[in-house]
VMD Tcl script that draws the C-alpha trace (Angstrom):
set ca {
  {-14.16 -19.47 7.58}
  {-12.39 -19.07 4.23}
  {-9.21 -18.03 6.00}
  {-9.24 -21.19 8.11}
  {-9.71 -23.32 5.00}
  {-6.81 -21.52 3.30}
  {-4.52 -22.03 6.31}
  {-5.28 -25.75 6.19}
  {-5.43 -26.31 2.42}
  {-2.35 -24.35 1.29}
  {0.19 -26.27 3.42}
  {-1.40 -29.58 2.39}
  {-1.16 -28.61 -1.29}
  {2.46 -27.53 -0.82}
  {3.43 -30.77 0.93}
  {1.81 -32.86 -1.79}
  {3.56 -30.86 -4.51}
  {6.94 -31.14 -2.76}
  {6.53 -34.91 -2.54}
  {5.50 -35.27 -6.21}
  {8.16 -32.95 -7.62}
  {10.80 -34.49 -5.32}
  {9.91 -37.97 -6.58}
  {10.03 -36.74 -10.17}
  {13.29 -34.72 -10.22}
  {14.93 -35.44 -6.86}
  {15.53 -33.55 -3.63}
  {18.32 -31.13 -4.58}
  {16.80 -29.93 -7.87}
  {13.50 -29.37 -6.03}
  {15.21 -27.26 -3.36}
  {17.16 -25.38 -6.06}
  {13.91 -24.52 -7.87}
  {12.44 -23.15 -4.62}
  {15.55 -21.03 -4.02}
  {15.71 -19.72 -7.61}
  {12.02 -18.76 -7.63}
  {12.51 -16.81 -4.39}
  {15.45 -14.89 -5.89}
  {13.71 -14.17 -9.19}
  {10.50 -13.28 -7.40}
  {12.15 -10.82 -5.04}
  {13.87 -9.11 -7.99}
  {10.59 -8.81 -9.88}
  {8.75 -7.58 -6.80}
  {11.35 -4.87 -6.22}
  {11.22 -3.58 -9.81}
  {7.44 -3.73 -10.13}
  {6.98 -2.25 -6.67}
  {9.18 0.72 -7.60}
  {7.20 1.20 -10.81}
  {3.89 1.09 -8.94}
  {5.19 3.52 -6.33}
  {6.00 5.93 -9.17}
  {2.45 5.45 -10.49}
  {1.07 6.21 -7.03}
  {3.14 9.39 -6.77}
  {1.97 10.39 -10.24}
  {-1.67 9.91 -9.26}
  {-1.16 12.16 -6.24}
  {0.67 14.78 -8.29}
  {-2.03 14.77 -10.98}
  {-4.86 14.62 -8.39}
  {-6.16 11.32 -9.79}
  {-7.82 8.55 -7.80}
  {-4.96 6.58 -6.15}
  {-7.07 3.48 -5.51}
  {-5.73 1.38 -8.39}
  {-2.01 2.06 -7.75}
  {-2.57 1.35 -4.04}
  {-4.33 -1.92 -4.84}
  {-1.59 -2.90 -7.30}
  {1.05 -2.11 -4.68}
  {-0.76 -4.26 -2.12}
  {-1.02 -7.15 -4.59}
  {2.69 -6.85 -5.45}
  {3.53 -6.89 -1.74}
  {1.34 -9.97 -1.25}
  {3.00 -11.59 -4.29}
  {6.39 -10.96 -2.70}
  {5.31 -12.65 0.51}
  {4.03 -15.64 -1.47}
  {7.22 -15.88 -3.51}
  {9.40 -15.86 -0.41}
  {7.28 -18.64 1.10}
  {8.76 -21.98 0.04}
  {6.41 -23.91 -2.19}
  {5.22 -24.40 -5.74}
  {1.58 -23.40 -5.28}
  {2.44 -20.15 -3.49}
  {5.08 -19.41 -6.15}
  {2.50 -19.93 -8.89}
  {0.03 -17.56 -7.22}
  {2.80 -15.06 -6.47}
  {4.09 -15.01 -10.05}
  {0.51 -14.74 -11.33}
  {-0.04 -11.63 -9.17}
  {3.03 -10.05 -10.75}
  {1.33 -10.15 -14.17}
  {-0.49 -6.83 -14.83}
  {-3.51 -8.49 -16.54}
  {-4.02 -10.75 -13.52}
  {-3.78 -7.78 -11.15}
  {-6.25 -5.87 -13.32}
  {-8.72 -8.77 -13.16}
  {-8.33 -9.10 -9.38}
  {-8.73 -5.32 -8.98}
  {-11.89 -5.40 -11.11}
  {-13.35 -8.18 -8.96}
  {-12.46 -6.37 -5.75}
  {-13.88 -3.09 -7.04}
  {-17.20 -4.78 -7.82}
  {-17.40 -6.29 -4.32}
  {-16.10 -3.37 -2.25}
  {-18.04 -0.13 -2.43}
  {-16.51 3.11 -1.21}
  {-18.58 6.13 -0.25}
  {-16.81 8.67 -2.46}
  {-13.50 10.11 -3.48}
  {-13.12 13.80 -4.20}
  {-10.21 16.14 -4.48}
  {-10.98 19.80 -3.88}
  {-14.24 21.55 -4.68}
  {-16.60 20.51 -7.43}
  {-16.48 23.15 -10.18}
  {-20.25 23.55 -10.42}
  {-20.62 24.31 -6.71}
  {-20.15 27.60 -4.93}
  {-17.18 27.00 -2.60}
  {-18.60 29.40 0.01}
  {-22.00 27.71 0.15}
  {-22.27 24.71 2.49}
  {-24.28 21.86 1.05}
  {-26.15 19.70 3.59}
  {-24.99 16.38 2.07}
  {-21.31 17.31 2.26}
  {-19.24 17.17 5.40}
  {-17.67 20.37 6.57}
  {-13.94 20.57 6.02}
  {-11.16 22.77 7.37}
  {-11.84 25.39 4.69}
  {-15.35 25.92 6.16}
  {-14.09 26.94 9.61}
  {-13.87 30.58 10.62}
  {-11.77 31.42 13.64}
  {-12.56 34.71 15.37}
  {-9.74 35.84 17.61}
  {-8.19 38.87 19.25}
  {-4.49 39.42 19.38}
  {-2.10 41.49 21.38}
  {1.30 42.47 20.07}
  {4.04 41.42 22.47}
  {7.30 43.34 22.50}
  {10.47 42.30 24.23}
  {11.22 44.33 27.33}
  {14.67 45.26 28.59}
  {14.02 44.38 32.26}
  {15.08 40.70 31.84}
  {18.36 39.14 33.02}
  {21.55 40.26 31.35}
  {24.20 37.74 30.35}
  {24.08 33.93 30.34}
  {21.19 32.20 32.04}
  {23.26 29.67 33.91}
  {21.96 26.84 31.76}
  {24.61 27.25 29.12}
  {28.36 26.76 29.33}
  {30.83 29.27 28.08}
}
mol new
graphics top color blue
foreach p $ca { graphics top sphere $p radius 0.5 }
foreach p [lrange $ca 0 end-1] q [lrange $ca 1 end] { graphics top cylinder $p $q radius 0.2 }
display resetview
């Protein structure tokens, strides 16, 4: 329901703002503002997106929880989409999402509303890695594969020379 309201309200807000700003400063300055905000916004999105991608890689390298860099990256991507959409309201929301304190507040609100089951990397130090605990799912390290093998040697009774499939 909220999505339907947003799809109706946002274009109406944008149209009203275009009319008001156009009356106030004229058509061409209004269009120039929309174009300049798209250019500035795309530049900011590219630089902040690269920085957040480096933070994400760092969290993987240091085995930290990647949730916050992923959420920041998603918000920066959404901000970029808003900034490329012509309009003053969407530009305001897009530029606001490019501010780290705003993203931190949005992330905090999302984290309070969305609950994940768990996030672990590797074994817990207090647990015996060879002991299966009933509340933990089994992983690939818990599987034992029992197999027999036979050593295969190449015999000399095969065809000699080219196989006919290759050109010489």
